[in-house]
N, C-alpha and C positions, 0 to 999 in steps of 0.2 A: 486472079493474080492474092487475092483474099487467103485462099485455099493453101496458096504455097507459103506464104510469110507466118502462117501458122500451122503449131505442133500439133498433127488430131489426136495422138497418144498422151500428150501433156492436155488436150481440154479433156481427153475422159477421164486422164487421173484424177485430174480438179474435180468432176461431176461425181466422181468416186468415193470422191473426199469430205464431197457436202455441199459445197463452195458453188455458188452460182455464176454461170455463165454469163460473158457480157455478147451486146447483139453483137460483136464480130465473129465470138466463137461460137456461136447457133449457128449462124448465114453460113461458116466454114463447116459444119455436119451438116447441115441441107445440103451443100452445092457438090458431097463426094458423089463421085461416080465409080471409082472403082470399087469393082464387087468385093475384095479382101478387108476394107478399108470398111466399108457398109455395112462388115458382118462383124468388125472389131462393132461398130457400135451398135450392132444391135447387142450382140454378146453384154456390154456396157451396162446397157439399156437395163437389158434382163437381170443383169446381177443388182443393180443398184434398186429395179423394183424387188426383188426378192429379199434385199436386205431390209429394206422398209416395210413392207406386209407380205412375207414368207408366200408360200404357195397354197393358201385354201382361200379359195375365190367364193364369194357372198354374194346375194341377188336381192333383192325385192320383186314382189307379184305389183304391176302397178297397173293401175287403168287410167285413163284419162276422160275424164267427164269435160267437155265443153260446153255448157250450158246456153249461147248463142251464137250464129254465126254473122248477129246483124253487127255492124259496125260504123262507126262516124267516120273511120280514119281509112286511105288509100293507096297504101304501101305496094309499092313497083312490082313487090316479089310476091303477093300472099294471094294466092287461089281460095282462101278461107274463107273470107269478108265476104259479106253479100249487105245488101242494100233492104233496107225494110218492107216491103212488099214483093221482095224476088220470089219466083216459083219454089226456089229450093231453098229459100233464109228459112231461118228457124228459133225459137225460142224456147226451150225445156222449161215443164212444169218442175214442182218442187217433187213432185210425184214421180215422175218420169227420171229424175235425179235419185231418186231414192230407189226406184226398180234398176236402172244402172250400178247402183253400186250395192243392192242386195246380190245380183247375177256376179258381181265382180267377187264381194264374198264368197259366193259360192261355187267361184272357181279357185280360192286361197286367194285375194289379192290381200295386202296387206298395207295397202298405198293409195291415196285417193287424189290426182291430181289433177286439181279442178282451176279453169281458166275461160276465157271468155270472150267474145267480143268487146269495144266499146260500146254499151247499148245504151244511149243517152235516155231512152223509155223504163231502160232496170231501175224504177224505183219504188219505195213504198212511202203513202202520202210523200210523194211528192221529193221525198229525199236517196240516194244512192245507199248512202252506206249500211243506211235498217236493211236493206232488199240485199247486201252483199252476207250480212251478219246472219241474216234469217237460213241462208242457203250454207252458210258451214253450219249453224245450230242443228236445224234438222239432221244433217248428217250425220253429225257426232253427237249428237241425244241417241241416233236410231244405232249405232256402231262406233261408239266411245274406245276402241283399240285399233281403230283403221288412224294410220298416218295420213295427215290431209295438209297436202303441200298446195299451197293454190295462192293467186294471185298476184302476178308480175309486177314489176316497179310501177312499169306504166298504166296497171289500172287502179293499184293506189294514187296513182294523179288522179287519175282521172275520176276514183269518188274524192280526194279530195275538193279538186277543182268544179267537180260539181252542188260539192255541201261546203265550199267555204270552211273546211277544215284544215289544221296541219298533218302532213305524213305522218306525223307522232300519234293523233287520236285516230288517225285509220287503222295502221297496223297493231293498234295498241288494241283497240276495238275489234278486229279479227282477232288479235291473237286470244283474247280474254275468251269467244267465239267458239274456237278451238281448231285455229290455224296456227299448223305448229313447224310450219317454216315457206321459205318464200321462193317460189322458181326463178332463175335467174334470164329468165325470157325479156323480149323487148331490145335486149343487146342488140343484136345480132354485130354491127362491124361499130365499134364506138370507136368513131372516128365521125367528127360534126359534116365534116366538108361532104363525106360521103354521102352520111343521114341525109342531108340536103338533097339529096338526090335520089337513093334509094325510097327514105320514107322519112320527109319532109317534116308529115304531120307529130311525127313521133317526140318523146320526151330527146334532150337534148343528152349528149353525156354528163356535162355537171348534174342535171338531175336526178341522172338513173344511178348513178354514185350515190348521191345524196340521200335517195331513197333507201338502198342496199346498207348506207352506213347508219344511217336510221335504226333500221331493224336490227342488225348486229346492237346499235346499244341497247335496242329493249331486249335482246337476248335470243332472239328469231334467227336462227339460222336461213341461210343462204347462199348456193353453190359460187357464190364470190367471196375472196377475203382481201379485203381494201386496207392500206394503211390510213393514216391520216392525212398524208399531205400527198391529196389527189388530183388536183388538175393544175397546169397552166397555159393559161392562154386557153382552157377549151379541147385542150386536149389530155388523154391520161401519162404525157411523157414521165411526171416524177409517181408513176401509180402504181401499187404493187399491188395486183390481183390474181388472183388464180381461177380457174374454173374446171369444173368437172359436170360431168351428166347431171348429177344429182347436187344435193347436202347432205342431213345429217339419215338420209335414209340410205346412202348410198352404200355398196359395200367398206368393209374397213379395208381392204387393200385396195381401193381402184384408185390411180394414179389421178393425179393434179399437175396440169402447166401450168406454173407461176411466169406469169409475163411483165416484166418489168422494161416499159415504153421506152427508157431512158437508158439502161442499161441490158435490156432484154434477158432477166433468170430465165435459165432454161432445169425447173428441177422438178422433183417428183415429192410429196407428200403424201402421207395417208389422210382418207377422210374420216369425218366422225363416225360410229356404229350406229344404225336402231335397230333397238333390239329383235325388233322384226326380222332383220336379216338372215337369208339361210343360207346353208352349206351347199 
């Protein structure tokens, strides 16, 4: 019924003009089953992509380094985490991490994404932040040209909680050490009702968005772009946010799907260019 009430050509023309689509308009597009209409939607999407980004595709060579799989949380969907003492639990030494980074560079990597489980024992002299700072400094000092994309909002909250610090102090210290952008992981589904089922130990949507906004205030790029009007009753009903696979290290013509939970804007935008991106 919704799709019948809304004119698909008008919706596509609106999108091509640069205007944001409403939830109803986006749902109408998603419900299309006619092959010709679906082809029209594809052509409009390609035209919008071409007008925004052209036809040059860029990419970065990345390696993920997960320094430990020991984690205090028990997310229902996670096949990565282990308890300390499990036969396949691991915790990489600084030397092992440097060896992995060296191998990555030899293969042409321009970026390291570094994350890990929430390991309460990951401390130096009883503090979490110095441990994480040392990880970053060791990589940054050896490979100053590598882009370091590291530590999710969940990890920032974990460090802040363990050391009794503000999010600002944690992010600023990591940034000074050499972190250049923050991953958007630990988002999963930004709906607290669902999070309480899937990952009840994880930070809620309000905290996740607060940490992302704090990073932005410190000029730390993330894969998410949030408005100031973030939450209403612990939902992102009034938040405008956009997600791509990567942040400033993304290809310059990577598309971003911007979602506005109250009026669900479906738009595309360019992402900033990492100088190391390749054509």
